[in-house]
N, C-alpha and C positions, 0 to 999 in steps of 0.2 A: 399970657400965653403960658408962661412958666407955671402958673397956679392951675391951668387946665391940665396939663400934662402930668403934674403931681398927682391931681384928683383921679386921673385915668390910671395912674399906676397904683395908686391904692385901692381903686375900684377891682382892678385885676387881682390884686394881691388878696382881697377879701373873697373874690369870687372863686379862686383857684380851690381852696380848701372845701368849698362846697361841691365843686366837681368831685373831688376825692371822696367825700363823703357818700355822695350820690352813687358812685361806682361801687361802693361796699355794699350798699343796699340790694337785699335780694340774694338768691342763689347763684354763686360765681359760676360763670360760664367756662366749659372745658374747650381746648384747642382743638379745633377740626383738622384732621389730618390732610393738608393741602397737597401732598405728593398724588392724592387720587385724582386730582384735576387733569393729571397727564396721563393717566391709567385709563386706555379705552375699554378694558375688561371691567372695571370698577364702574365707570360711566354707563355701560350697558346692562350691567346688574342693577344699578340703580334706577335705569329707565324701566326696567321689569318690575320691580319693587314699587315703583311709582305707579304704573298703570294697574297691578295687581292689588295694591293696598291703599291708595290714596284717591284714585280717580271714582271710586264709589261715591264719593261726597264732594271732591274738590276737582275743578276744571283747571285747565292752563290754556285760556282762550287765545293768549298771545303766541303760542307754539303750534307748529305744524309737525304731524308725524314723519314727514320726509326730511325733516331737518336733523334726524337722527342720523342721516347719512354720513354727518360729519364725525361721529363718535365710532364709525365702521359698521353700521348696520345696512345691510342691503333692503330694497323695497321688499323683497320676498319675506325676509327675516322679519320686517316690521308687519307685514300683513299676517304671518303666521302666529307671531308670538305676542304681538302689542295691539293690534287694531281690533279693540273689542268694543269700541263706543264710537266708532265712524265705519264710513264704507270706502273710503280712499286714502291713500298715504298723503295726499296733499290737504285732507282736513284738518282743521285745528282741533286740538284736545278738549273739545267740550263734552259735557255730560247733561243728561236729560233730566237731572234733578231740580225739581221745583224750588227755588229760594224761598218761598213762603211756606211751603211744606217742611222744608229743612229748618227754618226759623221755630216753627211749632215742635219740631222733635229734639232739638239742640238748644235752644234758646236763642240761636243766633245764626245767620246763614254762613256756611262754610266759605271761606275766602278763596278767591282765585290763588293759584300758586305759581303762576308764570314768573313773577319776580320776587316771590316771598323771601328769598336768600338775600336780595340786595336792599330790601326794605325793612330788615329786622336787626341791624347793626346799631350798636349803642355806644357812645363815647366813654370811654374808660373801661368797658367790659368786653367789647370784641366786635366780630363781624356778624353778619347775619348766618353766616355758615355755622359759626360757632354757637350761635343761639339755637340753631336748629339740631345740631350735633349735641347738645346739651338737652335740649327738649325731649328728643326721642329717648333718651337714656335716663330719665328721672321720673317716669310716671310710677305711680303706685296705687294700691288698692284704698279706696276712701268710700266707706259705706254712705257716708252723709252726702256725697254727690249725686245727682241724677243719673250719671251714667256709671257710677260706681267707681270711677277713677279720678286722679287728682296728679297735679306735677308740680314738682319744685322750681322749675324756670318760669313756669306760667300758672301760679297759684289759681285754683277753682277753674281751671280750664273746661270748656265745654265739650271739647274732643274726647272721645274714648280712647283708650290705648288699641290701636287696630294692631299693633305688632306684638300684643301680649303673648300669642302662643309661640313666637319665636323667643321671646325674652323670659317667659314664664310670669307667674304672679307675686309681686312683692309688697311688703307693707313698709312704711318709712317709721323709724322711731325717733322721737323728738325728746329733748330734754330742756328742763328750765335753767337758765344761767343768768346771773347777774350782768346787768348791763354795765360794762366798763367806764362808760361816759355818765351814767346814772345809777350811782350803787344801790339806791332805795327801789330801782325797778327791776323787774325780771324779764328775760325774752325767751320766747319758745323757740329754741332752735334745732334744727336737723341734725342727728347724731349718725344715723347709718341706716342700711336698707337690710331687711329681713327677707330671705326667700321663702316664699309660701309653697308654691309648686314650681317644678323645675320646667325649662323651657325646651324647645326642639334644638337650640343653639347654646353653645357655651358662652360664658361673659364675653370672653375674647372675640369670638365670631359673631357676636350679636352686635358689638361695638363695631367691627368691621362692615357687616351690614349695614349699619346705620351711617357710617362713613359712606359708603356707595350711593346710599339714597340721597344724603346731603349733597355730594358732589354732584350728582344728577341735577338737583335744584339749583345749584350755585351755577352750573354750565347752562341749564336751562334760561335762567335769567339775562345770561349775555352769551349766546353760542358763539358768536364772532369775536370773542375777547381774545382767544388764542392767537388767530390769524391777524387781528388787528395788533398785537403786541409783535408778532413775527415781523410784519409790514413797517411798523414802527421803528424796529432796531435798523433794518436796512436803509430805511429814509434817513435815519441819523447818521449811518455810515456815509451815505451819499453826500449828505450836507457837509460832513467833515471833509470829504475830499475836495467837494467844491469850494469849500474856504481855503484850503491849503492852496489848491489851484488859483483861485483869485488873488490870494496873497502874493503869490510867487509873480503871477502876471501883473500886479501892481507895481511890486519892486523893479520888475525889469523895464516897465514902462517909465517910471521916474529915474531910472538910472539914465536913459538915454536922453530925457529931457534936460536933467542937469548936466 
C-alpha cells in the first residue's frame, strides 16, 4: 500500500508541471468583467448585439425569446427590437441557415451558442467567458485566410470578424524570439496590434461592448443561475437555524433524562 501511495504522489508531482506548461501554451486569456452579470442594462445590450451580429449564422436552440423577461425586457420590447428570426416570443432562437450550405461557405457549420460560454473553459487559462472576451478582442486582418481574418485566441478561425466595423481593422505584428527552453529554436510570437482603419467605437467602448455581449452569452447558458444562488443562500440560512434549534432541543431533552 505504501508503494502504491508513493507511486501516486510521484505521478501527481510529474503531472502538475505538465499542466503548467499546457496553461502557458497559446495566447493568454483576458479576464471577463464579471460585474456585468448583475447589470441588466449590459445584459439587454448584449442580447441586442447577439441578435444583430451573431444570429445571422448562429442559433441558440435551447433559449426562448421570452426568457429575456428575466433581464428586464417586456414582451413588447422583445417583439419590436429582437424578434427577427421568429414569429412568437415563446419561440426558440433558431435560424434558417442550412448547416450544409454553411459548411460549404465557412468550411464548418457554425455552432449553436446556447451554452458556448459554459463549454469553453480551460484548466489553467480561465472560464468560457474569459475565452469569449479574449476571442472577440483579438481578431486581425490576415489575407492568407479565406475570410480575410484570423484570431490570436483561436488561430485559423473559420469565422469572420463580424464586429470589425465597431473595432476597425487591425493587423498583428509578430516577432521571432529564442525559445527559453530550447535556445537553438526560435518562436514566432505576437508583439502588438497596429490599427489599419478606425472603428466606430473607441478601444475602451469596444471592450465594454464585447463585455456586454459575453455577459449575455454567459447568462444565456444558465439563465436561472442568479435565482438558484439566491435561493441557495436562503436554504443554507434556514438549515443553519434548524441545526441550532435541533441542537438546543437535543440538549434540553437529555437534560431532563439525566
